[in-house]
Structure formats: C-alpha cells, structure tokens
N, C-alpha and C positions, 0 to 999 in steps of 0.2 A: 636120188637125193644126195648121196655122197658126192657125185660128180658136180652137182650145183654148188654145194658148199665149197668144194675145192676150187671151182671156177671163180666164185665170189672172192675167195681169199687171194687168188693170183691177181685178179683185177685190182683189189685194194692195195696190194703190194706195189704194183706198177704206178698207181695214182699217187700213193704216198711218197715213193721215190722221186717222182717227177716234181712234187711240191717241195720236197727237201732239197732237190738239186737247184730249184729256183731260188730258195732261201740262201743257199751257199754262194750263189753268184753275186749277191750283194756284198759279200766280204771282200770282193776285189777292190773296192773303194776305200779300204781301211786306212791306206796311207794318206788319203786326202781328207780324212774325217775332221781334223783340227784346223783346216784351212780358214774357216770363217771366224775363228776365235781371236780375240785381242789379247796380247800379253799384258800383264799387270806388273808395274815396277814395284820395287821394295818400298819406295817412298809413298806411293799411292796406297799400298796395302797397310802401311803403318798409320796413315792418315785415317783410313776407315776404322782401324782397330782403336785408335785414340778417340774417335767420335763415339764409338760404341761404349767404350769404357767410361767416358765422361757422362753419357746418358745413364749408365748404371750407377755412377757416383751420385748424380743428382737424385736418382730414385732412392738410393740408400739414405741420403741426407734428409729427404722428405719423410721417409719412414721414421728416422730417428727423431725428428722434430715432432711428429705425431705422437710418438711414444712419450717424449718428455712432456708434451702438453697434456697427455692423458694422466701421467703420474703427478705432475705438479700443478695442474689446473690452468696452465698457460700464463699465470701472472708472475711477477717478480717476487722474490723472497726477501724477508727482512734479515735473514742470516747469510753471512758470507759463505760462498762455496755451494749454495743451493739454487743459484740462478738457473733458468731453463736452458741456457746455452752452455753450461758447464758440463764436463764429462761425468758420467755416472761411474763411480769406482766400484769394482767388484770386491766384496768382503770375503776373505778366504774362509773356507769352512773350518769349523773347529772339530777336532777329533773327539770322539766319545772316550770316556774314561776306560771303557772295556777294551779298546784297541791296544793300549799299552805302548811302551817305548822300548826301543832296542838298546841294550847295553852290552859292551864287550868287557868281560872280566879277564884281565891278563894274569890274575893270581887265583889260587885256591883260597876260598873263604869258608868260615864256619858259621852256620845258622842253626841254632838250637841243637847242637851236637851232631849235625849233619854237615858233611863236607860238600860244598859246591865246587866242582872242577872249573878250571879255566874254560872260557868259551863265551858264546853269545846267549843272552837271556832276554826274554821279553818281560819287562817290568810293568806290572799293573798295580795301581794304587787302589786301596779299598778302605772305606770308612764304615764301621759297623754302627748299630743303633746306639751304642754307648759313646759314640764319637771317638772311638779309638781308631788309629790309622795303622794300616798294615801294607807292606810291600810284598807282592807275590812274584816269585821268580819262576818263569815258565821256559821250557825248551820244547819246541813243537807244541803239542797240546798237553804236555805233562807238567804238572806242578812239581817243581824241584825243591822249593823252599818258601817259607812264609815268615816274615820278621816284623815285629812291632816297631813302628817308626815314630818320630817326634814331629807333630804338626807345627808349622811355623808360618808367619806372615812374610818372612824373608823370601825374596825371589832370587837370591844368590847372584844378582847382577846379570841374569840371563835375559836375552832379547826376545825369546819366544815364550809362549804360554805353556806349551807341552815340552818337557825336557827330562832327561835322566842322565846323570854323569857320575863317574867314580873319581874321587879325589884322594890321592895318597896323603895319609896323615904322618905315619912313620913306618918303620919296617914291620910293625906288628899289627897295624890296623889301617883300614881305609874308611872313607866317608862316602856314602851314596846320597846324592841329592836328587830329589824328584819334584817335578812340578806338573800340574794338570789344571784343568778348569775348576775342579772341585777343591783342591787344596795343594799346598806345598809341604814337603816333609824331608827329613834327613834321618839317617841311621849310621852308626859306627859298627863296622863288622871286623872281627879278628881275622888276620891273614894266617894261613897255614904255611909254615916255613918250608921252603924247597929243600928236598933231601940232597945232600952232596954226594955225587957219584965219584968213586975212587977208581 
C-alpha cells in the first residue's frame, strides 16, 4: 500500500513538472507581446478626455435643472433673483449661543473681586428668565468668571452676527463688546495694573 502511494506521488510530480515546463515556454515571447498595439498620441488622449468631461458636464447640468425645477416648480418667479436659471446660494450656518466666541485678553482684569489672568477665553452670552444678560468667561471647560452685561441694540459696526472684542477705554478699564443671534451686549471691566519689576 505504501509503495502504491509513493508511486502515485512520483508520477504526479513528473506530470505537474511537465505541465509547468510547458507554461514557462510561453514566456519566451514576452518581448513581442506589445507588437500588435497602436500607440496613442497626447492629442488623441486629450480629445478623448475632453469628450468624457463634456458628457459629465452635460449630465451635471441636467441634474441641476431637475433640482431647480423640483424646488421652484419650473415656472418663472415674480421676484428678482429667484428665476430657475439663477444660482442657488448657500446660506452660512449660524452658530448656536452655547458655542461661544474666542477672546484674547492681553491684560489682567477684575470680575467680582476675582482676577482673570491674561490669556484666551471662550465668551458665552447668557440671558436668564428675568432678561438679565451675563457674559461667562471659560478656559477649557472651566468657568473662570461671570459678569453682568448691558444689553443693547447697537451692533458696534461689526459685519458679522457673532463677535466678541476687547476695546481699550483708558489705562484703568476696558470695554468688552459681544454679539450673537440672541442679543448684543457690552461691559466695562477694571484692569489690574502691571507690577513694575526693579
């Protein structure tokens, strides 16, 4: 029995080596493998690419017109700028009041007998149920100070809806202006004088 298995294995090895040798003989023609191919010039390649891109542009334009027709109903509008052929402008997303605004304080200030050191603070505006406005000063997730502010309709000449800025008033105080979707406010804060080093 063992001799039969050994004989079968030897015969299988000879057959498989003969088959593999025949397959290796086909690699002798590898140098002539590309002989039947035509070369493509750069101009021909660019023409094909331009044709493919123009087809894609036509398809995109068709999709855009379908979208406009679906949104506007396909008719013309009585209002300027709302025609089906006009571009649809994206409206920037408004920040929520809980995100806050970043403020760089270059001086030490005093808030309710607490000293806020120089540095960056995230300012969040808050209005309580009595319509009182407060500005909260955060560093990382830690509340460093809270001060009552004066609500105003003045936008302080700012171009953006969400803003916070520090304006110097004189050597002893600064003005913080704050604007958000909910309200605009300002507050005056006393500045802690810098110690003189001798």
